[in-house]
C-alpha positions, 0 to 999 in steps of 0.5 A: 190822058191830056183830055178825056171825053166824059158825060156828067149824069145824075140819078135821083140827085146822086151824080157821076162821071161816066167815061167811055173806056173801051179803047183804055183811054184811062191809064190804071196808074193814074186812075185813083188821082183821076177819080179823086181829082175829077170828083172834087167839088168846085175844084173840077167837075165834082161827083159822088162817083166815077164809072168806067164803061169798058169791053166785055165778052158777056154783056153789052159792056162792063163797068168799074165803079169808083166812089169820090174818095177813090175806092172800088164799090161792088154796085151802086143802083144809081150809077147803074141807071146812068151807066145803062142810059149812057151806053144807050145814048152813046150807041154802046147798046140798045134799050135793053141791055146787060152789063157786068158789075162786081156783083154779077150781070145786071140788066137794064131797060131804057124808058125815055129818060129813065132806067129800070134795072134788075138788081141782084138778089139780097143777102145776109138779112139781118132783122132787129139788131141793136148797137151801142152808139154814143151811149145809146141803144140803137135798133136796126136792120141790116141787109146787103143789097150789092153793097151792106146797108144798115137800115134805121126806122124813124118816125121823123127822118127830116130831124135825123142827124144823118151825118153824125149818127150815119157816120159813127154807125158806119165806122162801128166795130160791128161792122168792120173792117169794111164798114156799111152803109146807113139809111134812115127810113120814115113810112110816109104813106101806104107803100111810100117811104122817105129815105135819107143815106150816109153813103160809105166812100162818100163819106157824107149824106147823098141826095139818093142811094139806089141800093139804100133805097132798095135796102129800105124797101125790102126792110119796110115790106117785112115790117108793114107786110107791103106788097111790090112796089114801094115808092121811095122819096129821095133826099133830092125829092125824087121818087124811086120804085122798087119792084120785088117778089117775096116768097118762102125763099126771101126777096127775089126779082128785084127792080129799081126804077128811076130817072137817069138825067144828063147834066152835060158832056165834054172834055175833061183836061188834065189839069182839072184832075192832077193835084 
C-alpha cells in the first residue's frame, strides 16, 4: 500500500476516490485509516467517499462503498454512476453492466459521460410525519431508497439552514440508532424540483446525493401526482433525472440518470493517507 492507483470522479458534485481492488491492493487492516485519510480535504485527495471495485462471481464487479468518516454505506446513487463509468473506462465491463452492492445487484448503462443506473425498489414509505425539532413541529416524509431518507418540503430551498436543521433531524431519536439522511425539496416547475441534502456519514451538506434525489422525487410524485420522469436540480447546479413506474404495488423500475465525470487519475502515496 505504498502507492495505490486511483481515479477521482464526480457525480453531480458528489466526489469520490475509486480504487481497482480486484487484486487486493488495499489491506483491510488499514482500510478505515485509508478512507478517512485520503478523503481529507486540503490534506489529501479529498472526497465525499471512497469506492473499492472488487471481483464478483455474480456480476461484472462488486463494490464496497465508504463515507468520508470511514463508515460503510449500503448504497449511493452518485457513487454508483461513477463506479459504473470507472469500470467501463478501465475495461472491467462493457457499456451495459451490473454490479453487487449491499442492497443487491445494480444495473447500469453508459451513455457517453452520463450513466443511467437501475435503483432498488424503495421500502418503508411513511408519509406526513411530524417531529419536534428545536422547539418547533416539523412535517416530513420518509422513504428508504437503499439508505434512509427524510424529505422535507419547502417553498424556498435556498433559505434553509441545511447544516443546523439537517444535523438535528439526522440525529433525532426517531431515527436512532442508525440515523438518516435529510433532504430539503422545492417544486420549481412542472416535474422539476430543487434538492439540498445533509448526508449521513459525510455529516454536512453535499453538492448532490443520488439516493436523496430519488427519495425527494418519489415523495413529490405522491404530493403532485407527477408522471415520470422528474428533473432534479442539485446544489451543484447539475440536473439529474429520475424515472419510475408507480402503481398499486408502489414504486418500481426506478432509474437515476446523470453525469459521472473523471476529474483525474494518479497514484496515492502512503503519506497522503497516513495520520
